[in-house]
C-alpha positions, -999 to +999 in steps of 0.1 A: +377+461+422+382+450+386+381+413+374+419+410+375+421+421+410+394+398+422+412+369+402+445+378+417+431+377+454+412+342+446+446+328+433+465+340+461+442+329+487+443+294+473+480+292+471+484+304+506+458+282+520+475+249+504+508+258+522+491+246+556+474+213+543+491+184+560+503+158+535+531+133+537+561+138+514+565+114+488+591+087+492+594+079+454+616+052+442+623+068+410+631+101+422+664+113+407+671+145+426+655+175+442+667+212+433+661+235+463+664+274+470+639+283+442+612+307+450+577+296+440+588+275+410+557+271+388+572+255+355+601+235+347+609+232+311+636+209+296+657+229+270+669+200+249+691+222+226+710+234+256+708+203+277+693+225+308+661+230+326+646+266+328+624+271+360+599+302+363+597+317+398+566+337+407+580+352+441+548+366+455+513+368+445+508+349+413+484+376+399+503+406+411+525+429+385+551+434+411+581+429+388+595+402+414+594+372+391+625+358+374+637+325+356+665+302+369+687+276+351+692+241+364+717+215+351+704+180+340+718+170+375+694+193+395+725+218+400+717+256+401+735+271+370+723+305+372+696+316+400+686+348+386+688+340+345+661+366+333+648+392+357+623+418+348+591+397+350+560+400+374+547+364+381+561+340+353+545+306+350+543+283+320+568+284+291+574+273+257+605+272+231+601+281+195+626+296+169+654+301+194+633+321+217+615+314+248+580+325+256+565+329+291+532+334+304+531+364+328+496+374+339+483+391+311+515+393+289+538+368+271+575+375+278+599+367+249+634+356+260+666+353+238+675+315+247+711+322+240+716+351+263+688+351+285+679+385+277+643+397+279+638+410+242+601+416+241+569+416+259+535+408+240+503+420+255+473+396+250+441+417+246+413+405+272+437+381+290+429+376+326+454+350+340+477+334+315+491+301+326+507+273+308+523+272+272+534+250+245+545+249+209+535+227+180+555+213+153+551+243+131+565+267+158+531+284+168+529+288+206+496+283+227+489+296+260+459+287+284+439+318+300+426+296+332+402+322+343+387+328+311+381+294+296+403+303+268+434+291+246+455+319+226+479+312+198+507+332+192+523+332+159+557+353+159+545+382+177+509+383+171+482+367+197+450+356+186+421+336+202+426+300+192+398+284+214+370+298+238+348+272+251+332+265+287+339+229+281+379+239+286+368+246+323+396+265+337+423+252+315+457+251+333+480+228+316+485+224+278+508+203+257+511+200+220+508+164+211+509+159+173+476+171+158+461+183+190+466+199+223+462+179+254+447+202+282+447+198+318+414+213+333+412+227+368+373+224+369+342+245+371+329+267+395+359+278+413+354+286+449+374+310+470+396+282+484+402+271+448+381+238+451+356+236+423+320+225+420+331+202+394+368+188+393+387+191+362+400+163+338+419+158+306+408+174+272+420+175+237+416+203+212+422+194+176+445+220+161+427+219+126+391+221+137+397+236+172+370+211+185+372+204+222+366+170+234+373+151+268+396+122+270+378+088+273+378+079+311+395+109+322+367+135+329+362+153+361+386+132+385+409+160+398+417+197+399+446+193+374+475+218+367+505+208+345+504+181+318+528+164+294+528+135+271+555+109+265+545+083+237+509+071+245+511+081+281+500+114+296+510+128+330+492+155+350+496+170+382+467+181+407+481+211+426+457+210+456+464+174+463+501+172+452+491+141+431+509+130+400+486+110+376+493+087+346+468+081+319+465+061+289+437+062+262+407+040+270+419+033+308+414+056+339+437+080+355+461+063+381+479+081+408+517+072+407+533+098+431+524+121+461+538+152+469+528+180+493+502+203+478+516+227+453+528+203+423+525+226+392+535+229+355+555+197+349+581+195+321+597+162+306+629+153+285+604+136+262+620+102+270+618+091+307+623+118+331+596+143+346+605+176+362+578+185+389+581+221+403+567+220+441+558+256+444+552+256+481+584+238+489+607+261+466+619+228+449+618+209+416+620+173+417+632+149+389+614+115+386+627+086+365+596+068+348+591+031+348 
């Protein structure tokens, strides 16, 4: 069995196991709406230019190239605009927008979608990729993608992928968000076990765009197995998939749990102002939260 097959089985066993974990659904005062009827929604990205939310649906084993994955479009009010907006994918996860195109992480490929039409226009193979996960774009239009099971981050400039950072300190990098002159990374943790728990929990990291130096954020090391991450102003929000916890962090402080969902909270998105979009993979839902 090759490395990708082993990784796919590991990912699937973890996601399947969390469905049965008992947890109390959140009764969040800031909850605006819940969109239902999605199929393993992994990422929710706000498309500001078109005032909509794009959602990636895995539909099956997150590591299988089965052709079942697709993208959906929601309105800002959480209504389904188009259920099957872009098809022809395997297990789409994180997304980023750059130059009128949508870039989607899909196991070992980056899918490129025309934002205007939703048409899949290209597939970029990332050499040596194992399990591509979340994506982001910086101020210059360059796109970044994490490889969770290889402790690496790749950069895509146009249609050319290159290794940007490879460091054990990344500790299974999952979420990534471009924040000025750095990337903020949500780490799942070191020593992933068959049930997807870890020997050491993950935390929040920063990667300098110029020097590529990786450094932990003060006070936010090794506190949870993290999934998605975004920043709004000086505040970082991150999800912990296995527990369904949403954390808030400010520099110099400690991560604070601000909402609790069932296990399965994945790659969060934001309107950049006051709203978070939280995909709940195991529930087939996306939740919009109004921040304080």
